[in-house]
Structure formats: structure tokens, C-alpha cells
DOMITOR-5360 format. One record per residue (C-alpha): x, y, z; residue in three letters. Coordinates in pm, 1 decimal, decimal comma, m for minus. Example, Ala and Ser with C-alpha at 12.3 -4.5 7.8 and 13.67 -1.06 7.14 Angstrom:
REM DOMITOR-5360
1230,0|m450,0|780,0|Ala
1367,0|m106,0|714,0|Ser
END
This chain:
REM DOMITOR-5360
m657,7|m4767,1|m673,5|Met
m596,4|m4404,8|m778,3|Val
m719,6|m4154,9|m520,8|Glu
m988,4|m3931,1|m659,9|Arg
m910,0|m3560,9|m641,0|Ser
m1124,3|m3374,3|m386,5|Pro
m1160,5|m3101,3|m647,3|Phe
m1386,9|m3322,8|m857,4|Tyr
m1659,7|m3226,1|m612,5|Ser
m1643,0|m2871,3|m750,2|Leu
m1750,9|m2980,8|m1097,7|Ile
m2097,7|m2838,7|m1150,0|Gly
m2039,7|m2564,0|m893,8|Ala
m2053,1|m2197,0|m986,9|Thr
m1778,7|m1957,0|m880,0|Leu
m1885,0|m1601,3|m944,9|Gly
m1996,0|m1591,4|m1308,3|Asn
m1838,0|m1925,6|m1400,9|Tyr
m1986,7|m2274,8|m1400,5|Ala
m1713,1|m2538,0|m1360,3|Leu
m1752,3|m2809,1|m1624,5|Glu
m1432,7|m3015,8|m1628,6|Glu
m1116,3|m3061,8|m1421,1|Leu
m824,2|m2998,8|m1657,0|Leu
m524,5|m3003,7|m1421,8|Glu
m446,0|m3042,1|m1055,4|Gln
m139,0|m2961,3|m851,5|Ser
m38,3|m2826,6|m513,5|Glu
m95,9|m2478,0|m652,6|Ala
m459,4|m2565,5|m713,1|Gly
m685,5|m2715,4|m978,9|Pro
m757,8|m2575,8|m1324,4|Val
m1111,2|m2612,9|m1460,4|Phe
m1278,9|m2559,4|m1791,2|Lys
m1549,1|m2311,4|m1698,1|Ala
m1837,5|m2150,9|m1883,4|Arg
m1945,1|m1792,7|m1829,7|Asn
m2301,8|m1814,0|m1708,6|Thr
m2421,8|m1501,6|m1888,0|Ser
m2237,9|m1517,3|m2222,1|Ala
m2166,5|m1889,4|m2258,6|Gly
m1798,0|m1842,9|m2347,6|Ala
m1541,7|m2094,2|m2221,0|Leu
m1250,9|m2006,6|m1991,8|Phe
m964,1|m2164,7|m1798,2|Arg
m1028,3|m2106,3|m1428,5|Leu
m752,1|m2174,1|m1176,8|Arg
m847,4|m2203,6|m810,2|Val
m561,6|m2115,2|m574,7|Leu
m526,2|m2328,6|m264,4|Val
m484,6|m2087,5|26,7|Val
m370,1|m2226,1|363,1|Pro
m688,6|m2316,4|552,1|Pro
m553,7|m2212,4|893,1|Asp
m537,8|m1838,3|828,8|Leu
m683,1|m1624,4|1103,0|Lys
m978,8|m1409,7|991,3|Pro
m773,3|m1091,1|1015,5|Glu
m488,0|m1249,7|820,3|Asp
m730,7|m1367,2|555,1|Arg
m850,0|m1011,0|501,3|Ile
m493,5|m888,5|457,8|Val
m417,7|m1176,9|222,9|Tyr
m714,6|m1096,0|1,8|Leu
m599,0|m738,0|m38,0|Gly
m249,9|m853,6|m132,8|Arg
m394,9|m1106,9|m373,5|Phe
m589,2|m829,8|m544,5|Gln
m275,8|m616,2|m579,8|Lys
m75,7|m899,7|m738,3|Glu
m360,6|m1005,2|m965,5|Ala
m394,3|m644,3|m1082,8|Asn
m31,8|m649,4|m1195,6|Lys
m69,9|m979,7|m1377,7|Val
m390,7|m863,1|m1546,7|Ala
m198,8|m569,0|m1692,3|Ser
19,4|m805,2|m1898,9|Leu
m106,3|m791,5|m2256,9|Gln
142,5|m951,7|m2492,9|Phe
131,1|m1184,5|m2789,6|Met
304,6|m1471,8|m2608,3|Tyr
123,8|m1440,0|m2273,5|Ile
m215,0|m1597,4|m2204,1|Leu
m397,7|m1299,2|m2051,7|Pro
m563,1|m1290,3|m1714,1|Leu
m910,3|m1158,7|m1795,2|Val
m1078,0|m1182,5|m1457,1|Asp
m1012,6|m1274,7|m1094,5|Tyr
m1210,6|m1282,3|m773,1|Ala
m1258,6|m1452,8|m437,6|Met
m1520,7|m1718,8|m381,3|His
m1637,3|m1769,1|m25,2|Ser
m1906,1|m2005,7|84,0|Ala
m2158,2|m1790,6|269,3|Val
m2214,6|m1927,5|616,2|Gly
m1899,7|m2141,4|612,2|Asp
m1787,3|m2143,6|977,5|Pro
m1426,2|m2200,3|868,8|Gln
m1423,7|m1886,5|656,1|Gly
m1286,7|m2078,7|357,5|Thr
m1197,6|m1849,2|67,7|Ser
m1090,2|m1955,9|m277,5|Trp
m912,8|m1701,1|m493,5|Pro
m949,1|m1782,9|m860,9|Tyr
m792,9|m1661,0|m1183,5|Leu
m965,5|m1665,7|m1523,0|Val
m797,3|m1685,8|m1865,4|Ser
m926,1|m1761,4|m2216,3|Pro
m993,4|m2122,8|m2305,9|Tyr
m822,0|m2169,1|m2641,7|Leu
m747,8|m2466,3|m2868,4|Pro
m392,4|m2538,1|m2755,5|Met
m182,8|m2808,4|m2589,9|Lys
78,6|m2803,5|m2317,3|Gln
441,1|m2810,9|m2426,5|Leu
491,4|m3079,1|m2161,9|Ser
241,0|m3300,6|m2344,6|Thr
452,6|m3284,2|m2659,0|Gln
759,7|m3375,8|m2452,7|Leu
590,1|m3650,5|m2250,6|Ala
711,5|m3919,7|m2489,1|Arg
1072,8|m3814,8|m2416,2|Lys
1108,3|m3697,1|m2774,1|Glu
1333,7|m3389,9|m2794,1|Pro
1256,0|m3085,7|m3004,9|Ile
1461,0|m3000,9|m3311,2|Asp
1733,1|m2747,9|m3227,6|Ala
1598,8|m2479,7|m3463,7|Met
1239,1|m2523,1|m3346,8|Leu
1369,8|m2497,9|m2991,1|Ala
1533,5|m2168,4|m3090,6|Ser
1199,9|m2036,8|m3216,1|Arg
1024,5|m2145,4|m2897,7|Tyr
1302,8|m2001,1|m2682,7|Leu
1267,8|m1661,9|m2851,3|Asp
896,1|m1652,6|m2777,8|Gln
931,0|m1760,8|m2413,0|Ile
1215,7|m1515,1|m2355,5|Ala
1009,1|m1236,5|m2514,6|Ala
720,1|m1308,2|m2275,1|Ala
956,1|m1296,7|m1976,8|Leu
1129,4|m979,1|m2093,0|Glu
791,2|m810,4|m2130,7|Tyr
666,8|m922,3|m1788,7|Ser
990,6|m814,2|m1621,8|His
958,3|m467,0|m1765,6|Gln
610,2|m457,0|m1613,0|His
747,6|m561,1|m1271,9|Ala
607,3|m915,7|m1274,8|Val
821,7|m1223,5|m1216,9|Leu
693,6|m1561,5|m1326,1|His
872,7|m1758,0|m1050,3|Arg
760,4|m2101,4|m1168,3|Asn
823,7|m2128,1|m1541,5|Leu
786,7|m2490,5|m1655,8|Thr
678,5|m2672,2|m1970,4|Thr
344,2|m2724,9|m1793,8|Asp
259,9|m2354,1|m1816,9|Cys
371,0|m2312,7|m2179,7|Ile
109,1|m2388,9|m2443,6|Phe
133,3|m2442,5|m2818,6|Ile
m144,7|m2285,0|m3021,8|Lys
m277,9|m2431,9|m3343,6|Gln
m65,5|m2192,7|m3549,0|Asp
249,0|m2320,0|m3375,1|Gly
313,8|m2013,7|m3160,6|Thr
339,7|m2028,0|m2783,2|Leu
149,5|m1879,5|m2490,7|Leu
296,6|m1862,5|m2140,2|Val
59,5|m1861,8|m1844,5|Thr
55,8|m1867,2|m1461,5|Asp
253,4|m1546,0|m1411,8|Phe
256,2|m1452,2|m1043,7|Gly
75,1|m1766,4|m922,8|Val
360,0|m1877,9|m695,5|Ile
387,3|m1527,6|m550,5|His
14,3|m1528,2|m477,0|Met
54,1|m1861,2|m295,4|Leu
361,3|m1741,3|m106,9|Asp
160,5|m1443,9|18,4|Ile
m72,9|m1688,9|190,7|Gly
209,7|m1911,3|311,7|Ala
368,9|m1615,2|485,1|Gly
97,2|m1586,4|751,0|Phe
250,9|m1802,8|1023,6|Lys
197,1|m2134,7|850,4|Thr
512,4|m2327,7|947,2|Pro
380,6|m2646,5|787,0|Ser
417,4|m2480,1|446,3|Ile
763,1|m2416,7|308,5|Arg
754,9|m2069,7|161,4|Lys
953,5|m2041,2|m161,0|Gly
861,0|m2382,8|m299,6|Val
495,3|m2397,0|m197,9|Tyr
280,0|m2468,8|m500,3|Gly
563,3|m2609,5|m709,5|Met
560,2|m2963,7|m846,9|Asn
818,2|m3210,5|m976,9|Glu
824,7|m3029,7|m1311,6|Ala
929,7|m2707,1|m1139,9|Ser
1285,7|m2579,0|m1136,0|Ala
1306,2|m2356,6|m826,9|Pro
1626,1|m2155,0|m817,7|Ser
1852,9|m2188,6|m512,3|Pro
1757,3|m1842,4|m391,0|Glu
1387,9|m1937,3|m404,0|Gln
1452,5|m2252,7|m207,1|Ile
1650,3|m2063,0|55,5|Leu
1386,3|m1791,9|86,6|Gly
1620,1|m1520,9|m39,5|Gln
1541,4|m1224,0|m263,5|Thr
1422,3|m1323,8|m610,2|Val
1464,4|m1123,6|m928,7|Asp
1491,4|m1166,7|m1304,3|Thr
1777,2|m1412,6|m1254,9|Tyr
1522,8|m1646,6|m1095,7|Thr
1325,6|m1671,7|m1419,8|Asp
1652,9|m1713,5|m1614,9|Val
1724,3|m2024,4|m1405,1|Tyr
1385,1|m2174,4|m1488,0|Ala
1427,1|m2080,5|m1855,8|Leu
1749,3|m2283,2|m1862,6|Gly
1558,2|m2582,7|m1724,5|Ala
1285,6|m2542,2|m1986,7|Val
1547,5|m2527,6|m2262,8|Leu
1712,1|m2842,1|m2127,6|Tyr
1383,7|m3029,4|m2137,0|Arg
1299,4|m2906,0|m2486,5|Met
1633,0|m3033,6|m2617,6|Leu
1634,7|m3368,1|m2434,9|Thr
1277,3|m3455,3|m2346,3|Gly
1397,6|m3499,7|m1986,9|His
1397,0|m3280,4|m1678,7|Arg
1731,7|m3155,9|m1553,4|Val
1692,5|m3336,2|m1221,1|Tyr
1475,0|m3622,0|m1106,2|Arg
1424,2|m3705,8|m740,1|Gly
1206,4|m3942,1|m547,5|Arg
1099,6|m3677,2|m298,9|Thr
1067,4|m3300,3|m292,3|Arg
1355,7|m3275,8|m45,7|Glu
1576,5|m3476,2|m279,4|Glu
1490,5|m3244,4|m568,9|Leu
1564,5|m2943,8|m351,8|Ile
1911,5|m3075,6|m270,7|Gln
1980,9|m3138,2|m638,4|Leu
1888,0|m2781,9|m730,1|His
2103,6|m2651,7|m447,5|Leu
2413,3|m2861,4|m503,0|Leu
2418,1|m3085,0|m812,5|Ala
2590,9|m2992,9|m1140,8|Pro
2383,4|m2978,9|m1459,7|Ile
2391,5|m3313,0|m1647,1|Pro
2538,3|m3281,4|m1996,9|Ser
2301,5|m3271,3|m2293,5|Leu
2518,1|m3539,3|m2454,4|Thr
2374,5|m3783,7|m2201,0|Gln
2060,1|m3776,2|m2415,2|Trp
2170,2|m3644,7|m2755,9|Arg
2490,6|m3664,6|m2957,4|Ser
2387,6|m3424,5|m3235,4|Asp
2397,9|m3102,7|m3032,5|Leu
2698,5|m2869,0|m3012,6|Pro
2891,9|m2918,1|m2688,6|Lys
2884,9|m2541,9|m2633,5|Ala
2515,2|m2564,0|m2547,7|Leu
2612,9|m2729,9|m2220,0|Asp
2784,6|m2404,9|m2125,1|Asp
2473,5|m2200,5|m2212,2|Val
2249,3|m2408,1|m1987,5|Ile
2510,1|m2430,6|m1711,7|Ala
2537,4|m2052,1|m1706,0|Arg
2161,3|m2002,7|m1712,8|Ala
2128,2|m2243,0|m1418,1|Met
2432,8|m2136,4|m1217,9|Ala
2380,6|m2176,2|m843,4|Lys
2484,5|m1816,5|m778,9|Glu
2243,7|m1565,9|m939,4|Pro
2524,9|m1322,9|m1029,7|Ala
2687,0|m1591,7|m1245,6|Gln
2379,5|m1638,7|m1465,1|Arg
2274,5|m1452,4|m1776,6|Phe
2121,7|m1119,6|m1674,4|Arg
1815,1|m1134,2|m1899,4|Gln
1606,2|m1410,1|m2062,8|Pro
1682,3|m1257,6|m2402,4|Gly
2051,4|m1307,3|m2337,3|Glu
1992,3|m1683,0|m2304,0|Val
1810,8|m1684,2|m2638,4|Ala
2089,8|m1483,4|m2805,2|Asn
2361,4|m1715,6|m2676,6|Ala
2169,9|m2025,8|m2785,2|Tyr
2099,0|m1896,2|m3135,0|His
2458,8|m1786,0|m3184,5|Gln
2562,0|m2149,4|m3139,9|Ile
2291,4|m2332,5|m3336,1|Val
2256,7|m2081,1|m3622,0|Ala
2549,2|m1834,0|m3619,0|Pro
2494,1|m1730,1|m3980,5|His
2120,6|m1664,8|m3953,9|Asp
2065,2|m1308,3|m4071,9|Thr
1684,8|m1317,5|m4047,8|Gln
1664,5|m1314,0|m3668,8|Arg
1724,6|m983,7|m3492,6|Val
1888,4|m1045,0|m3152,0|Pro
1733,3|m933,2|m2827,6|Phe
1860,8|m602,8|m2700,5|Phe
2066,0|m658,2|m2385,3|Ile
2062,8|m365,9|m2144,8|Ala
2408,1|m245,4|m2035,2|Pro
2321,8|m309,5|m1671,5|Ser
2108,5|m579,5|m1517,9|Ser
1734,0|m543,2|m1473,3|Thr
1659,2|m638,6|m1115,7|Ile
1325,9|m694,0|m951,4|Leu
1306,4|m671,0|m576,3|Ser
1160,5|m976,8|m410,6|Gly
937,5|m745,0|m207,2|Lys
846,4|m461,3|m436,7|Ser
941,6|m620,1|m768,0|Gln
1033,3|m273,7|m895,2|Ala
1218,3|m273,8|m1225,9|Val
1542,2|m81,2|m1254,1|Ser
1562,9|204,5|m1500,6|Ser
1772,7|m0,3|m1741,1|Ser
1470,4|m207,8|m1832,7|Ser
1322,4|79,3|m2026,2|Ala
1580,3|9,9|m2293,7|Gln
1485,7|m353,7|m2320,8|Gly
1182,9|m547,3|m2429,6|Trp
881,4|m345,7|m2325,8|Gly
675,3|m411,4|m2637,3|Lys
637,2|m674,1|m2913,1|Pro
938,7|m667,9|m3142,5|Arg
939,1|m737,7|m3514,6|Pro
1224,9|m986,9|m3497,3|Asn
1043,8|m1233,2|m3272,8|Val
715,6|m1182,0|m3451,2|Ile
884,8|m1265,3|m3777,3|Gly
1038,3|m1578,7|m3637,2|Asn
736,2|m1699,2|m3454,8|Ala
420,8|m1640,3|m3648,4|Gly
183,3|m1377,0|m3766,1|Asp
253,0|m1145,5|m3475,6|Gly
m106,2|m1064,5|m3388,8|Arg
m52,1|m911,8|m3048,7|Ser
m268,0|m979,1|m2749,7|Leu
m171,1|m628,1|m2651,2|Gln
m398,6|m493,0|m2922,1|Ser
m667,6|m733,2|m2805,4|Ala
m655,9|m634,6|m2443,3|Ala
m969,8|m595,3|m2244,7|Ile
m1037,3|m361,9|m1957,8|Ser
m789,7|m442,1|m1686,1|Arg
m987,9|m315,1|m1395,1|Arg
m1114,3|m635,8|m1237,6|Arg
m1367,2|m707,1|m970,5|Ala
m1260,8|m855,5|m644,0|Leu
m1567,8|m921,3|m433,6|Thr
m1545,7|m1139,6|m133,9|Phe
m1711,6|m1215,1|195,4|Ile
m1504,3|m1356,7|477,3|Val
m1703,9|m1555,5|727,7|Ala
m1568,5|m1695,7|1051,3|Gly
m1493,8|m1569,3|1399,6|Gly
m1769,0|m1315,3|1352,5|Gly
m1553,2|m1124,8|1101,4|Val
m1709,4|m1022,9|770,5|Ala
m1537,1|m819,0|502,5|Ala
m1627,7|m721,5|153,8|Ala
m1375,8|m576,2|m86,7|Val
m1506,6|m447,8|m417,0|Leu
m1297,5|m336,0|m711,1|Ala
m1420,0|m326,6|m1068,5|Val
m1542,8|m625,6|m1273,1|Ala
m1538,3|m539,4|m1638,7|Val
m1519,9|m787,8|m1923,5|Phe
m1492,4|m687,6|m2283,8|Gly
m1834,6|m729,2|m2441,8|Arg
m1699,3|m911,9|m2742,6|Asn
m1485,3|m1136,2|m2522,6|Tyr
m1767,4|m1264,2|m2313,4|Leu
m1962,6|m1329,5|m2629,1|Ala
m1702,8|m1589,2|m2714,7|Gly
m1453,2|m1383,4|m2914,4|Asn
m1104,2|m1488,3|m2809,3|Thr
m961,3|m1161,9|m2936,8|Ser
m1154,3|m902,5|m2739,1|Pro
m1131,1|m545,2|m2854,0|Ala
m919,2|m326,2|m2633,5|Thr
m1060,6|m10,0|m2508,5|Thr
m769,1|229,1|m2554,0|Ser
m823,5|589,4|m2653,3|Leu
m657,7|915,8|m2734,4|Thr
m689,6|1280,2|m2661,6|Asn
m926,0|1554,7|m2773,8|Thr
m1269,2|1439,5|m2886,0|Pro
m1310,2|1511,5|m3252,9|Ile
m1648,5|1631,7|m3378,9|Ala
m1809,1|1379,6|m3613,1|Asn
m1794,8|1461,2|m3982,4|Val
m2050,2|1273,4|m4189,1|Thr
m1953,8|1212,9|m4550,6|Asn
m2172,5|1067,2|m4820,5|Thr
m1919,0|795,6|m4902,7|Ser
m1615,5|631,7|m4750,2|Ser
m1287,5|809,1|m4806,6|Gln
m951,8|716,4|m4658,1|Gly
m853,8|422,5|m4441,9|Asn
m1156,1|238,6|m4295,0|Val
m1095,2|189,9|m3922,8|Leu
m1429,1|43,9|m3814,2|Ala
m1802,6|31,6|m3881,6|His
m2054,9|205,1|m3661,8|Thr
m2247,7|m122,0|m3631,6|Ser
m1946,8|m268,1|m3450,5|Asp
m1955,4|3,0|m3186,2|Leu
m2264,7|26,1|m2964,6|Pro
m2284,3|329,7|m2738,3|Ile
m2032,6|309,4|m2452,8|Asn
m1795,0|74,9|m2633,2|Ser
m1458,5|103,0|m2802,1|Ala
m1258,8|m63,1|m3075,8|Lys
m886,5|m61,9|m3150,0|Thr
m715,9|m11,3|m3484,2|Phe
m347,4|m31,7|m3580,5|Pro
m130,5|277,6|m3607,3|Ile
149,5|257,6|m3859,9|Ser
494,3|264,3|m3706,1|Gly
396,8|201,5|m3344,1|Gln
298,1|m95,8|m3129,1|Asn
18,8|66,3|m2927,8|Asn
m306,6|85,7|m3124,5|Pro
m544,8|369,7|m3184,4|Gly
m885,6|351,1|m3024,7|Leu
m1231,2|464,2|m3137,5|Ile
m1488,7|528,7|m2864,5|Val
m1863,7|561,9|m2909,8|His
m1958,0|817,1|m2646,1|Leu
m2282,8|826,9|m2448,7|Ala
m2398,9|1130,6|m2649,0|Asp
m2373,0|932,5|m2973,5|Gly
m2051,6|1090,9|m3100,4|His
m1743,3|895,9|m3203,0|Phe
m1392,3|1001,9|m3098,2|Val
m1050,5|849,5|m3158,2|Ala
m723,0|867,4|m2972,1|Tyr
m376,2|723,7|m2970,6|Asn
m383,2|476,0|m2682,2|Ser
m26,5|555,0|m2571,3|Thr
m37,7|694,2|m2218,0|Cys
137,2|1030,5|m2193,7|Thr
302,1|927,4|m1866,8|His
509,5|617,0|m1944,9|Ala
389,4|491,8|m2282,3|Gly
164,6|202,2|m2177,7|Cys
m151,6|136,3|m2378,8|Ala
m462,6|267,5|m2206,3|Val
m792,9|80,0|m2205,1|Asn
m1155,7|192,1|m2213,7|Tyr
m1363,1|115,5|m1904,2|Ser
m1729,7|74,5|m1990,3|Gln
m1819,1|106,2|m1623,4|Gln
m1632,0|432,7|m1565,7|His
m1655,8|563,1|m1925,2|Lys
m1290,1|656,4|m1893,7|Leu
m961,1|562,6|m2053,8|Leu
m749,8|387,6|m1792,0|Glu
m378,8|309,0|m1788,9|Cys
m308,8|m35,3|m1635,0|Pro
54,8|45,3|m1552,5|Cys
35,6|343,6|m1316,7|His
m334,9|424,6|m1286,4|Gly
m363,8|739,4|m1498,7|Ala
m716,3|802,6|m1634,4|Thr
m844,6|1021,2|m1917,1|Phe
m1193,7|1139,7|m2016,0|Asp
m1266,0|1059,3|m2383,5|Pro
m1565,3|1292,6|m2382,3|Ala
m1345,9|1587,8|m2281,5|Lys
m1062,2|1568,1|m2532,0|Asn
m900,8|1287,8|m2329,4|Ala
m826,3|1534,3|m2051,4|Ala
m641,6|1393,2|m1750,0|Val
m881,3|1286,8|m1475,6|Val
m618,3|1127,2|m1252,9|Gln
m236,9|1132,5|m1264,8|Gly
48,0|1059,7|m1280,3|Pro
m4,3|1165,7|m1643,3|Ala
m16,1|1542,4|m1687,6|Gln
m114,5|1584,9|m2052,8|Thr
m411,8|1450,3|m2252,2|Pro
m385,8|1166,9|m2499,1|Leu
m317,0|1251,7|m2862,1|Ala
m630,0|1285,9|m3072,5|Ala
m680,3|1117,2|m3407,5|Ile
m907,7|1284,1|m3660,5|Lys
m1183,2|1057,2|m3792,2|Ile
m1487,9|1084,8|m4017,3|Ser
m1816,4|898,5|m3975,2|Val
m1963,0|831,5|m4318,5|Asn
m2318,0|780,4|m4440,0|Ala
m2244,0|419,2|m4530,4|Asp
m2157,7|343,1|m4165,4|Gly
m1781,4|335,4|m4207,6|Thr
m1542,5|523,9|m3983,5|Ile
m1234,9|645,4|m4166,0|Thr
m922,1|828,5|m4064,9|Gln
m884,9|1189,1|m4165,0|Gly
END
């Protein structure tokens, strides 16, 4: 008889603004539910993180603050091959004497299937299709690394195939969030592999509790590539301890064990990606993709290789701070991968406000704490639109000019922009979009969303009525020519001249 998951009891429960309707996945990291927003009716993927139950009340408070900090970083990731984190919070049962708290993470619920499902029949992926997938996965990792976020548990379970054939990678930072909880004197939990399952490929340094960096994700990327090409995991063990020993000591089985049609040189690519010593691996995920493609399609002139920084990009296991060399790498969507992978519609230009709410009550031992940040969902997103409009803006509010007819490039319609809302539009020659804001006084203004500090795309906060940078916290006032409200930026955003026409169109110029 199959044991019924205890998480089935949560079906029908409401966590924050989400009613749990169906259990989609379950693992040591925690269950994933299909959830419906109770106010807008839109569907989401909601992951509940399993926090050690024996945390002291004071430790639980510290953990929740650290959880918020990590979730903030993950929520800032807005990229075409990353499933965005659109909300997160803590759910605590009021009056629970144990002080049980459930952190949860919310992402869009889209029509897609897990890559592992496609591989479940042990049918390998064609070498050229694997190259396309590898480019997209590597691009997602390169982007997250530049934004100081390691994945730390990349598997085919957290890679999804959309209906158009492109990929989305999810669960960035989940293992780190679990490790934060495991670090509070919980000797029964092995930090470094807590939350991982048999599909995981923990690097030796993770297993040994050593510093992790971008090389750690390169190791897991090699394991994902191996499974794509063979339909099999690199190692199989009967117990977790057996798998751990294999990852620490065993050589990588040859691809020819499963396929005879692949170039022998691919064994060397995977062996280098999964070298036991981090310094012997490829330095960047894009380097793995370049090496693979050079073997399977050396004469392909359509694909533009990943740029490989002259020195390694290292993330500290504590601070996860990116070295300066990363600025030369993959910080934004690149045309070469877009061209290989699909239509290139970037989730970056569909970002929603990244200030999230973290509200929690810790009960137990007479200790109660409430931590409140900001809970802002894009209006269109909660209405069921899976491509919410970003709220990025630019500098210097431009006075509205009303024309009798539309002239120039139509950027939006006034009917699409209620007061205190914003809408993005593409800017030729750059990845960050422009942003039109409908101010509280009824005027429309437009700005280039590129932050004047480090080039990230700012977002519009409906709650604060400000333009906010998710990378370093700079804020700008769209009603005051995008003047700097809070640093580190020192100059306003660049203004874009617009006209509001009598027919309701908003045009540039």
C-alpha cells in the first residue's frame, strides 16, 4: 500500500491569498500545489518549504528574516528562460503551540511539462535539440549568476518545456533557503544535501559543506546534459549515502554505455563539467554549451557562442557576491540564444513589481513576531495574464500633448492604463524596455527603465507610486522627472517624450 502524503491534508486550505487545489509534486524540499488566487482567480504554482520543526522561537525569527532576503534576490530574476517568483510569504497557524511556520513561494501556473517527464521513458534527446536546450539552461544560469543567485539544485525536475518548445528553469535558491533553516543546530539534518532527491546531482563541495560558487551549478548542468543525451541519471544508488559516495568518488560513466551515435569527445565535456575538483571544471555554464556545440555542430554559423569572461565569475557561499568579471558576461537576454530557442519574448519585459510581502506571526514560547515587507502583484497578472506588465519607468515627467490623431509609433492606449498603473514598451537597440506611467494627477509620463546606477530594469510600485530597482534598491519618483528618492543611483532616469492623442493612443515623440 502506498503511503499517502501528509501534504494532501493541505488541499482545500488557504495560505495567504492562495487556495490550494491540487498536489502537483512532493519531495524533501516540500510539496508543490496548484493554487488559485482568492481575489483574482488566477492559477499559480505554490511551493511550501519544509522548515525544520525543532527551531527555537528566536531562531525561527532569524530564519524568517533570512528567508525574506533570499526570496527578494530570487524575485529579482526576470529572464526569458526563468519561471519568475511572483510572490512569497510565511504562513503560520495562529494559536499553534509549536509555532509551525511554512514559507511558501509562488510562481505562474503555465501549460508546460517537466523535462524529466519527457525523459522518464529512458528515451534520449536528439543531439541538436539537446544543444538548443543546453543553450537556454546555460543562459538562465549565466543570468542568475550575474545577479548573485546560485541555483544549487539544477535537475531535469526543475526544467519545464513550454508549449512553444522553449524552456523555463525554476526553483532558484530553494536549497539555500532550506539550508538556512538546517543551519540552526539541527544535527539530524545534513546541511548541503537537505532538500535534494535522487534526481539531484550535488557537487562534492556541496556534500562536504564547503564554499559553493558558479562551479557548483556547472556540475549539475553536466548531469542534466548527461541525462538529456542518455535518458539516464549519471549515478544510481539504493540509498542517499550511496549516491553521495558516487558523487564524491566515482568516475563519470561513458555516454557510449547508452548510445553509440554520439561523438566520443562529448565524454570529455561531461567529465570536465563534473570534475570532482571545482577548479578543474568549466568556469561558466556558457562554456559548457560552447564546448558541446563545437563538437556536435562545428560548422554551425547561425549560433553565436556565449561570451566567456577572461577570469572566473565566483559567488561566495556566504555572500554570493559576483566578481567584477561577470559584468562582461551574460547579464541580459542575448540575440543568439533567442534566435536558437524561440521567439525571444523576455520575461524581463513582463516583470511585475518585485517588492514582495512577507507577513508572518510566530507563535510559541510566548514569542510573537510580525515582519511586513511589501506585497504587490501586477494588476494584469492577478487577473490571469501570464505576461504581466512591468512597471519600469524613466526620468523627467513629460507634459501631456493631446493631438487630434495618432502620429508616430503607438506605445499604448489610455484604456490600458488606469491611474496608478504602468505599461512597458520595447526600445529599439536595448534589452530594457521603456515604461509609461499613469500618474495620480491624470498625466502620463514615460521613461527608459534602465537604472542609472548599474543598468538593471526598474519596476513601478503601485503601493509606493515609485520606480524601484530590484538589484540595489534605488528608487525614483515618476511624478518628479524620475528624480532619485533613494540611492545608490545619483541621477534620474532618462525621459522619453510621448504624446497622448484624442483617439486614446499614446505615441512616442
